[in-house]
VEXMIVO-459814 format. One record per residue (C-alpha): x, y, z; residue in one letter. Coordinates in pm, whole numbers, plus 50000, padded with zeros to 5 digits. Each point is the difference from the previous one (the first is absolute). Layout:
BEGIN
XYZA...
//
This chain:
BEGIN
499945000449977M501275038049931N499775015950306F501605031149910S496315012349855Q498715005950364Y499585034850171Q498274987250298I499205027250254P499624997250348F496075009150035N497665001249707K495775013250105P497624977149847H496755007049925L496744981550001T498505018449689G497025014250209K501805027850166E498765029449690T496834985950015S499275000950354F502025031649999I497495014549690E497164989950218D501045021950304A500315028249773V496534992649852K498854998950400N500755036850046G501884994950281Q504104995849961I501205018050330S499514970650246G497944982050248N497754990449659G498874968249871K503494980549993Y501605010650310T496824985750180K500544968949771L503284998550016C499505003750436Q496984974149999N502354975149802Y502525003850256F497894997950328Q498064969349821K502994979749875Q502465002550294F497995007550328G501405036750017F497615017150255T499905035449811N502605014949725C500765029649827L501685005849636L502405023850027T502485016449747T503534980450098S500424973650293C502355029650159T496585017350039D498464975650192A503024995750195L499405036850064E496724994950084M500574973050246A502835023250186A497365030050040I497034972550096L502424986750288L500475029950136D503865003349960I502105026350168K503255011150120E501654978350231A498164970249862D501764971049926E499294976849695V501574963549924I500264989649649M502944979849780P502855021049863S499854976449695F496695020749808T498905025549807F500715034450109V496555010349994S499174976050291T502225023850212A499465030849853N496355001350074A500054998950380F503735020450017V497545030649858L497664993050315R503195003050196G500714964350129A503364987050042K500874966349795I501204972150198I501154972649718F499904965950045A502054976649795D498834970549782S499914964950050R503064977349876K497654979449755D497895027649864C500015040449937P496855000450272N500425016350309I501644979450275D496814996850282E502434985050244N501545033649970S497455023050043I499204992250396E503535016750114K499065034849807L496685004350140I500395031350258T497555021650187S499845019249708K499394972049761T496805006649815K499424979949706A501594974049818I500454999649627V500854964549789V500594999649646V499094964649795H502724999549794Y499384984049669S496464995450122G501264971850247V498345004050350A502065011050311C498944981250324N496775016850036M499564976850327G502825008350178K499735036749905I496165004450082M500664985650365Q503045025950040L497485027949871A497024983350283N502814996850273K501165038549959Y496965013549897D501535010649643L498625006049682Y501184979549681V500095015949641I500714970549743E501625020049673D498534972649778A501325018149664A501154969249860Q497594973250155A496645002549827I498424963550007D502234986650228S499724986650329Y500804993450353Y499474965450124I499274994150374G499044972850244H497844982549926P501104996749605K496415009249924T500815034050180D500935017549660K499725039549975K501135018749734A502465022250010L498915036950113G497134984850202S502104993450303I501465031250131G497665032250144H501235015849673L501324986149662A501445021549696T500044986349614F501445009749674S499234999849663F503015012749823H500434988749707E502574976350084T497884981250240K497574969549923N496995020649985I500845032349812I498185034549970S503485019049883G499845017550339E497474994750262G499414983450334G497784989450266M499565004150409L498264969350162V498255012250325I499594970150201N499825016450321D496265017749908S500685026950310K502185014749723F497435001149684L498305033650090E503345017150034R501544981749688A497025015049798E500655033250096V503875002849933I499074980449684W497745024949876E502685031550081K498885000350407G496335010049907T496834981350068N499184996149612R499304966550024S497375003550321D498485025749806F499344978649652F498324975650270R497535030750122K501674996850332K500955038450071V498565026849808H503225014149812K503124988349985Y502795021550151E503764996350129W500294979450328V503214984149992D503394995649863I500604977249661G500695006349654S499324989349619S500354960450101F497134991749766L501004989749678P497905007649654S497384976149880D501744997349712I502684980650169I497414977350220A498944992049636A503084986549900F500484981650282L496764982250020Y500924984149656A502894985850128Q498074984550321L497734983949719G503034981649891E501564996450372L499924961749983N501514995049660D502795024050073I500874982350317Q500244967149852Q502415011549716K502255018650272R499714967450197K501174977649653D502935025749969I501355001550357W499754958150048N501724998849652T503085021550121Y499784982750345Y500094964349849D502665007449731N502505020450235L499834979250302S503274976449948E501835031349850W499435021350277A501354973850213K502754998649837K501135036649996H498715002850371K497015021449896I496935003850219Q496394998049835L496535011950129P498894981950322Y496274995350051I499324995350365P497694971550103K497605029950112Y500275021649655A498334991049675T502365014349695N498045024649749N502965001249762A500575033750019H503645001849936L503074974549964F502985002350148Y503404988350080L502155012550285V503684993849868V502944994850230E501535036349977N499585038249830Q502964989349744D498294967849890Q496225019449973R501805023549777Q501614976549774K496544981049964I498305032349921L502655009949726T500074966049850Y496194998049973L499915039249888K502754989449721N497434966449880L496995029049982G498774989950362I499145029250265L500064986450321A500115027450262V500874998450371F497545015250255H500085018650313Y502625014350209Q500275000550380S498105028250144L501985006150297H502915002049802K498555026849801S500865033349957K496935017050149F499924974850312Y503434987650074H500755022450252D496204995850169F500494964050060H503144995150151G502724970849993S497764973550039R501184971349723E496754985749812L502354971949808P497604979949789E498405031449864C503575011149889D500104967549799R496645001849855Y501275036149868S503364995249881S499174961949870S496324993549869L499055002449612I496825000849854R499364980149670L497145010149736P496854991850117L496965005449793F496484989149857Y501355004949624D503574987950075L499724965949717T501234966450062N502955004249742N501085034250228E499864979950311L501924970549848Q502425029849856Y500555013850336I500304963550206I502714989649749E501585030750040S500584997650359L500624962049994L503115010949757M501215022450236F503344993950161E501665021950286K
//
């Protein structure tokens, strides 16, 4: 096979074919500003499909995280525990409210937060724990919720990558969708995610005491939702808030994606399994770590990653693949060592987080990746030598 013909991107947005017709319908309905027909259809879908108590679409997962920080009334001197191996938005949302971020290390077997490192980080100032379900694989939510209950803390699930993924408790019939367990949760529909709307996100509200205020914050700090329900005679400014509500055009695009969720997920899982089955022996030979799925987690095939020996080996593999027309990428850099936050973090070491930051590679994984392209990537890696 002549492999030189391939130019394989890391990601390619998938279209189901119904996006433009739903967008046209939204326009014809005469309301495209937000909280229209398709916003409600999406929110109802998520509640019924995944058991979320309530949810609100947002313009991004970042916005959903910022709403969560406002709802928890995060203030200066509050401490929020979260993994250092995450995207900057996870931390920024709480820093913007004045919180001190207490970074936790990752597990040895996967990049998720090490649940056994959390308790020693809890102080009288701790207000919340933010968990990140990296690559759509569940954190140990049983242990984390026990800690939250013990110390009266809130839990926010950053489920940006975790649509249609589950935590399996005890007994094994206790299967809960990620995003339905914590007090609040956030999702992303960025073009790199399994289900997309270009940009877009969602706040999940599992503790109903937050719902009324969440709607106010969502609607720029006004009681507009109650006005349209005829609960008040006029709508006015009643709280802080911002323009978190997305256009119904974005929701229409997203609703087209939701109609093909099962097909999208199955195709991604087929690609993920093909990577795993074909690369396992090669990875063992090169002392490379492949994704690990704990017994309490399911796999939504958000991404497929390699954890190589060190940064030098990572660069060799990335350059090797790039020269063959394959775009693989690395991922998060340790937030505790960032230019912005390292002085606040102090000298506490987070070795596993640093290992993932310097050694993790993400391979192309998207719905329209062809079998020939997938085999080309695999065969290219199998031919790689140190």
